N, C-alpha and C positions, 0 to 999 in steps of 0.2 A: 845433474840428469841433462842440463842444457850442452855442456861439454860432451858428454857421451853421444848425445843425438847429433851433434855438429861431426864430432869424429866418425859416426855411423855414415852420415852424409857425405863427408869428403872420400871416406872409402869406396862408397858406392858410385861416386864419381871417377875415382882412378879406375875402378874395374870397368865402368862403363866406356871410359876413354881409351884403355889400354887392351881390354879384351873384345868389347861388343863392336865398336866402331871399325876397327882393321878388318872385321869379317865383312862389312859391308863396303869395304874400299875407301873409308875415309881415315886418314892418316893426320892425327894432330902432334905437331913437334913437342918436345918435352916443354920447351920454354911456354908454349901455349897452355900446357896441362899446369904448370905452376901457377900462370897468370890466372887460368880460369878456377884453380883452388883458392888462390889469394883473395880473389874476387867474392867467392862464394863465403869463404871465412869472414870477410868485412861485412857482407850482408847479413851473415849469422849473428855477428856481434852486434850490429845496428839494430836488428830486429829485437834480439834479447834485449837489449837496453830500453828500447822504446816500450817494449810490452812490460819490461819490470817497474817502469816509471808509471805506466797506466795504472798497474796493479796496485801500486803504493799510495795513489792518489785517494784521499778521503772523499767518499761519495756525499753529495748534497742530497739529504734525506728528507728534508721537507721545510716549510714555512719557518720553524723555529730558527733553523740553520741560516736561513735566507735573510730575515729581517736585519736590518743595520749593515748588511752586506753593501759593499761598492760596486758598483760597475761603470762601463763606457757605453755611450749610445751609440748603436750601429746605424740605425735608420731612425730618422727624426720621429719622435714620440709627440703626435698631434693629433688627436688625443691618444693614438696607439702607434707602437714602433716596436724595433727590437733592440734589446741590450744585451751586452756581454758580462755576466757575472761569474766569478770564480772560473773563467775559462769556458763556461757553456752560454749558448745563444738562447734567450728567453724573449717570449712575447711580452712586451709591456703597455701599461696605461700610465699615463701622467696623473699625477695627484693635484696638479696646479700647473695648467698652460702648456705651452709648447717647449719641448726640449730638443736643442739642435744635434746633430751628429757630432760625435767626439767630446760633446760634455760628460762630466762625471754625475752619477747619480746615485742616491741610497735607495735601497728598498725598503718602503714603510708598511707593506702591506700585500694581499694577495686577492684576487678577483678570478676565481675558477682555477684555470691553469696560468694565468697571465700574472705578473708581478706588478704591483702599484709603485711606482716611483717617483721621486720629486728630485730636483736640482740638488747635488751635495752642498751643504752648508745652509739650506733653507729649511731647519727645524729637525733635521735628523742628529741624531745621538752622537756619531762619530764625529761629526763636526763641530759639536760643542765642547769635546774632551780637549 
């Protein structure tokens, strides 16, 4: 279906450039048309690949999927800040003390919509394995 829609878009582009624009007094050389079509095809392939990757990602459903997950601190957690877990940005509360930007953390719980985190290696299960 994606290939069919891309071919349909390319056909519409050719029709517009070869039939529509000359009636308005705008002429695009053949090399320009080829470059335009190649750029459009590259854009279509890029958006298809990025969209497919996003659709294949397993969604983060809730706390059971988040506990024991690791992440990195984006803004200092003292006592609250932001952490990146599984590619998503979450508000977080520190379970024990201040955690600096760039440090790895483990999720140990939840407080409303915020994740409760502690420095990786201070009592989390994955560090003990």
